[in-house]
C-alpha positions in Angstrom: 69.9 115.9 93.4 69.4 119.6 94.2 70.7 120.8 97.6 68.9 123.4 99.7 72.2 124.8 100.7 75.8 124.7 99.5 77.8 121.7 100.5 81.2 122.5 102.1 83.8 120.4 100.4 87.4 119.7 101.2 89.7 118.6 98.4 92.4 116.1 99.5 95.4 116.1 97.1 96.0 117.9 93.8 97.4 115.3 91.4 96.1 115.0 87.9 92.6 113.9 89.0 92.6 115.9 92.2 93.3 119.2 90.4 90.5 118.6 88.0 88.1 117.8 90.9 89.3 121.0 92.7 88.4 123.2 89.8 85.0 121.6 89.4 84.2 122.1 93.1 85.1 125.7 93.0 82.9 126.2 89.9 80.0 124.1 91.2 76.7 126.0 91.8 75.9 124.0 95.0 79.3 123.6 96.5 81.7 125.7 98.6 85.4 124.9 98.9 86.2 124.6 102.6 89.7 123.3 102.6 92.6 121.9 100.5 95.2 119.4 101.6 98.3 119.1 99.4 101.2 116.7 99.6 103.9 118.9 98.1 105.5 121.5 100.4 105.8 123.7 97.3 102.0 124.0 97.1 101.3 124.6 100.8 100.5 128.2 101.4 99.1 128.7 97.8 95.6 129.8 97.1 93.4 126.9 95.9 92.4 128.8 92.8 96.0 129.3 91.7 96.6 125.6 91.8 93.9 124.8 89.3 94.0 127.8 87.0 91.2 129.9 88.6 91.1 133.2 90.4 92.0 133.2 94.1 89.3 131.7 96.4 90.7 132.7 99.8 91.1 129.0 100.7 94.8 128.3 101.4 96.4 124.9 100.7 97.9 123.1 103.7 99.9 119.9 104.3 98.6 119.8 107.9 96.2 116.9 108.2 95.1 117.9 111.7 94.1 121.3 110.4 92.0 119.7 107.6 90.4 117.2 110.0 89.4 120.1 112.3 87.8 122.1 109.4 84.0 121.9 109.3 82.8 120.3 106.0 80.2 118.1 104.6 82.4 115.9 102.4 86.1 115.3 101.5 87.1 114.4 98.0 89.9 112.0 98.9 92.3 111.5 95.9 95.9 110.7 97.1 98.2 108.2 95.5 97.8 105.8 98.4 95.2 105.2 101.1 95.9 106.2 104.7 93.3 104.4 106.7 94.2 106.4 109.9 93.5 109.6 108.1 90.3 108.3 106.5 89.0 107.1 109.9 89.8 110.5 111.4 87.9 112.3 108.6 84.9 110.1 108.9 84.7 110.2 112.7 84.9 114.0 112.6 81.6 114.1 110.7 82.8 114.4 107.1 81.5 112.1 104.4 84.1 110.9 101.9 84.0 110.3 98.2 87.3 108.7 97.0 88.8 107.6 93.7 90.8 105.0 95.7 89.5 101.5 94.8 89.6 100.1 98.3 85.8 100.1 99.0 84.1 98.7 95.9 83.2 95.4 97.6 83.0 95.8 101.4 82.5 92.0 102.0 85.9 91.2 100.5 87.8 93.9 102.4 90.2 93.0 105.2 87.8 92.5 108.1 89.8 94.5 110.6 90.1 97.5 108.2 86.4 97.3 107.3 85.4 97.3 110.9 87.6 100.4 111.6 86.0 102.3 108.7 82.5 101.2 109.7 83.1 102.3 113.3 84.4 105.7 112.2 81.3 106.1 110.1 79.1 105.2 113.1 81.0 107.7 115.2 80.7 110.5 112.7 77.3 109.5 111.2 79.0 109.6 107.8 79.5 107.5 104.7 82.3 106.7 102.3 82.0 105.8 98.6 84.7 105.0 96.0 84.1 105.6 92.3 85.7 106.7 89.1 85.6 106.0 85.4 87.2 102.5 85.5 86.6 100.8 87.8 83.4 102.4 88.8 81.3 103.8 86.0 82.3 101.3 83.3 82.1 98.3 85.6 79.1 99.2 87.8 77.0 102.3 86.9 77.0 101.5 83.2 76.7 97.7 83.3 74.0 97.2 85.9 71.3 99.1 83.9 72.3 97.3 80.7 71.8 93.9 82.3 68.4 95.0 83.7 66.8 93.9 80.4 68.1 90.3 80.7 66.6 87.2 82.5 69.6 85.0 81.6 73.1 86.2 81.6 75.7 83.9 80.2 78.6 86.3 80.3 79.2 90.0 80.6 82.5 91.3 79.0 83.8 94.8 79.4 86.7 95.6 77.0 88.6 98.8 77.8 90.8 100.2 75.0 93.6 102.7 75.5 95.4 103.9 72.4 98.8 105.2 73.7 100.3 106.3 70.4 99.9 110.0 71.2 101.1 109.7 74.8 104.5 111.3 75.1 105.7 109.4 78.2 108.7 107.4 77.3 109.6 106.2 80.8 106.0 105.0 81.5 105.5 103.2 78.1 109.0 101.7 77.6 110.4 101.3 81.1 107.3 100.7 83.2 104.8 99.1 80.8 107.4 97.3 78.7 106.5 98.5 75.2 109.2 98.0 72.6 110.8 95.1 74.6 111.2 91.5 73.3 108.0 89.6 74.4 108.5 87.1 77.3 106.4 85.8 80.1 103.8 88.3 81.3 104.5 89.8 84.8 101.8 88.1 86.9 102.3 90.7 89.6 100.9 93.4 87.2 97.9 91.2 86.3 97.2 90.6 90.0 97.4 94.4 90.7 94.7 95.0 88.1 92.7 92.1 89.5 92.6 93.7 93.0 90.5 96.7 91.9 88.5 95.2 89.1 87.6 91.9 90.8 86.3 93.9 93.7 84.2 96.1 91.5 82.7 93.2 89.5 82.1 91.3 92.8 79.8 94.1 93.8 77.9 93.5 90.5 77.9 89.7 91.0 76.3 90.2 94.4 73.7 92.5 93.0 72.8 90.1 90.2 72.9 87.1 92.6 75.6 85.4 90.5 77.8 83.0 92.5 81.5 83.4 91.5 83.8 80.5 92.6 87.1 82.2 91.8 88.7 85.2 90.1 91.4 84.7 87.6 93.9 87.2 86.2 96.3 86.7 83.3 98.1 88.9 80.8 99.2 88.6 77.2 101.6 90.5 74.9 101.3 90.9 71.1 104.3 92.0 68.9 104.3 94.6 66.3 104.2 93.4 62.7 106.2 96.5 61.5 108.2 99.3 62.8 106.1 102.2 64.1 106.9 105.6 65.5 104.8 106.9 68.3 105.0 110.1 70.3 107.1 108.4 73.0 109.6 106.8 70.6 110.1 103.9 68.3 108.5 100.4 68.5 110.3 97.9 66.4 108.7 95.0 64.5 108.7 91.9 66.7 108.7 93.9 70.0 105.7 94.4 72.3 103.2 96.8 70.7 100.1 95.7 72.6 99.2 94.0 75.9 96.0 92.7 77.3 95.1 91.9 80.9 92.0 89.8 81.6 90.1 89.5 84.9 87.5 86.7 84.9 85.0 85.7 87.5 84.2 82.1 87.0 81.4 79.8 88.1 82.1 76.0 87.8 85.0 77.0 85.5 82.8 79.0 83.1 83.5 82.8 82.8 80.4 84.9 83.9 81.9 88.4 84.4 85.0 89.6 82.5 87.1 92.8 82.3 89.8 93.2 79.7 92.3 96.1 79.6 93.6 96.5 76.0 96.6 98.8 76.0 98.4 99.4 72.7 101.1 101.5 71.1 100.2 100.2 67.6 97.2 98.4 66.2 99.5 96.7 63.7 100.0 93.5 65.8 100.2 89.8 65.3 97.1 89.0 67.4 94.5 90.4 65.0 91.7 88.6 66.9 92.1 91.2 69.7 90.1 93.6 67.4 91.7 96.8 68.8 89.8 100.0 68.2 90.0 103.6 69.4 90.0 104.4 73.1 86.9 103.7 75.0 84.8 100.8 76.2 82.9 97.9 74.6 80.4 96.1 76.7 79.1 92.8 75.4 76.2 90.9 77.0 75.6 87.3 76.1 72.4 85.7 77.2 68.7 85.9 76.4 68.9 89.6 75.6 72.3 89.9 73.8 73.7 93.3 73.1 76.9 95.2 72.4 77.4 98.8 73.5 80.4 100.8 72.2 81.6 104.0 73.8 84.3 106.2 72.3 85.7 109.7 73.2 85.3 112.1 70.2 88.3 114.3 70.9 91.6 114.8 69.0 94.7 112.9 70.1 96.2 116.3 71.1 93.2 117.1 73.4 92.9 113.6 74.8 95.3 114.0 77.8 93.5 117.1 79.0 90.0 115.5 78.7 90.5 112.1 80.3 91.1 113.2 83.9 87.5 114.5 84.0 86.1 111.1 83.4 87.2 110.1 86.9 87.1 113.4 88.7 83.7 114.5 87.5 81.9 111.4 88.6 83.4 111.7 92.1 82.2 115.3 92.3 78.8 114.4 91.0 78.4 111.7 93.6 78.9 114.0 96.6 75.3 115.0 97.0 74.1 111.4 97.1 76.8 110.3 99.5 76.0 113.2 101.9 72.4 112.0 102.0 73.3 108.3 102.4 73.0 106.1 105.5 76.3 105.8 107.5 78.8 103.2 106.4 80.6 102.0 103.3 78.3 102.7 100.4 78.3 101.1 96.9 76.9 102.0 93.5 74.3 99.3 94.1 72.8 100.8 97.2 73.2 104.5 96.3 70.7 106.3 94.2 71.7 107.1 90.6 74.4 109.7 90.5 73.1 112.8 88.7 75.0 115.8 87.7 73.7 119.2 88.9 74.3 121.8 86.2 72.2 124.5 88.0 
């Protein structure tokens, strides 16, 4: 979607994803950076360009929310670690559209009714819209799958497998202390499975509504698989018999039969006891069972060394590319189903 004028954009937060989005906004042919909110006091007062490896822009980072809310802009790229609904309502009511990588808005119907009404009222006041997206959930669960299913007239089950090869990730605390790799297998932490369920069940519920599939309930469960031999990864050693892979499954069921499924396959070694998991390189596998069966495999053809620097773009770039469509959308909480197709502008 080509714009007649440059869109004024505010970047909210400069974490891994936010910094990548900031750079792409500054470089975008149809966008102008209007403001930058940062969480860290160390970044406040710095030029936006210096925070993402570009020349100075003249836009100075601030931690003052009121200053950002008062700044005229067409859209805010909202990418903090947590959602502040007071801030979001203020941004929307001030006349700024919002594109966010926070996963709170995939399925408006299942949101907390009080929060949904606050957001919708702010959108009515500001005549603005809000949309959440990213690589997963978002692209893999909505934008990619809906067109694939458009060739079907009977859908028995849609399964999205996501694979994350962590062997080259040098993050010992995350892998061993947070995710539990290298530990003796025990019962899977249901809290972790439910955390994944919150975001992915909401995204797939949007797809279920679009396809008119009645889902009775959403189930979440996790599994571990031990290593069959000692392996050395970038983060440290994984011994034989300890956790080398884990899989979290989110299923939407109708009359007890799975109809929509997402599986997160995370592994520090593919030499595992559960060979039926069919682990493969990082990416997605989408399998459609029905009267038009198909399987689509997506991988990322980059070296393990380049992988950490490439992956933030999969989330950040889709959010940047969605801005034009969101700015033209009707006020309210928008979804992938009711927005036009997101198209990148390379002008």
